[in-house]
Each structure stands twice: as structure tokens, then as C-alpha cells.
C-alpha positions in Angstrom: 143.4 60.9 121.6 141.1 63.3 123.8 138.4 64.9 122.0 136.9 68.4 123.1 134.0 66.5 125.0 136.5 64.1 126.9 137.9 60.6 126.2 136.3 58.1 123.7 136.1 54.5 124.3 135.9 52.1 121.1 133.6 49.5 122.8 130.8 49.4 125.5 132.2 48.0 128.7 129.1 45.9 129.3 128.6 43.9 126.4 132.0 44.7 124.5 130.4 45.4 121.3 132.5 48.0 119.1 131.0 51.2 119.3 132.3 54.9 119.9 131.1 56.3 123.5 132.3 58.7 126.1 134.3 57.3 128.6 132.6 55.1 130.9 128.9 54.9 129.2 127.0 52.3 128.1 125.7 51.4 124.6 121.8 52.2 124.2 121.0 48.3 124.0 122.8 47.9 127.5 121.0 50.9 128.8 117.4 50.0 127.3 118.1 46.6 129.0 119.1 47.6 132.6 115.9 50.1 132.6 113.7 47.8 131.6 115.2 45.0 134.2 115.3 48.1 136.8 111.2 48.8 136.1 110.2 45.4 136.4 112.1 44.5 139.5 111.0 48.1 141.1 107.2 47.6 140.1 107.4 44.3 141.9 109.1 45.5 145.1 107.0 48.4 145.2 103.7 46.7 144.5 104.5 44.0 147.7 105.9 46.8 150.0 102.7 48.9 149.2 100.1 45.9 150.2 101.9 45.6 153.3 101.9 49.3 154.2 98.2 49.2 153.1 97.3 46.4 155.4 99.2 48.0 158.1 97.3 51.3 157.8 93.5 50.0 156.9 93.3 46.9 159.3 93.7 48.4 162.7 92.0 51.8 161.7 88.5 52.5 162.5 86.2 53.3 159.4 86.4 56.9 159.7 86.2 58.4 156.4 89.1 61.2 157.0 91.6 58.2 158.2 90.8 56.3 155.0 91.4 59.2 152.8 94.7 60.3 154.5 95.7 56.4 154.5 95.0 56.2 150.7 96.9 59.1 150.0 100.0 58.0 152.0 99.7 54.4 150.5 99.9 56.3 146.8 102.6 58.3 147.8 104.4 55.3 149.3 104.2 53.3 146.1 105.5 56.2 143.8 108.5 56.7 146.4 109.4 53.3 146.7 109.3 52.4 142.8 111.4 55.6 142.4 113.9 54.3 144.8 114.0 50.6 144.0 114.5 51.7 140.4 117.4 53.7 140.9 119.1 50.8 143.5 118.3 48.3 140.4 120.1 50.6 137.9 123.0 51.2 140.0 123.4 47.5 141.1 123.2 46.2 137.4 126.0 48.3 135.7 
């Protein structure tokens, strides 16, 4: 029977535990598990890609101070953005 907030399911679509959830939502346990796996995978992938980008930036350039500073900022931004993107991809893929 539809409620004011919408339809209600009586089991989690992923683990099939008996809980009342809005239609299409996962239980708290499944959501935490997915987030934990996504964080771990994103951290590894972002770290490896950041090392590759850092080597690409710092190996061929001269030792000029400004170039190194801009390169370090770029590598830090690369890590943050690739971590966020990979975490989102992993969350969607694991559902």
C-alpha cells in the first residue's frame, strides 16, 4: 500500500533481510559494506594513478622551484579527484 513518502519494500534487494525500506533502497548494513569496499578500492587506484602522474610530471622537468610547486599541487588535486571519481564508480558498480 503506498504511503505518503512512496512505496515501501519489506526486504533489502541485495541481502534479502526483512526490513522496511523505501523502494529501491539498501539496508544500512549493505550500504556500509558497499561504501567500505568503494573507499578501499578508490584509495588503491587513486594512489597508483597518482604515483604514475607524479613520475610523469617530476622526472622530465628541471628542478625549478615553481615547476615543482605547481606539479605538487597538480598531483594532490589529481589524487583527490581520482579518488572521488573511483569511489562513485565503485558504489554504482557494486549495487
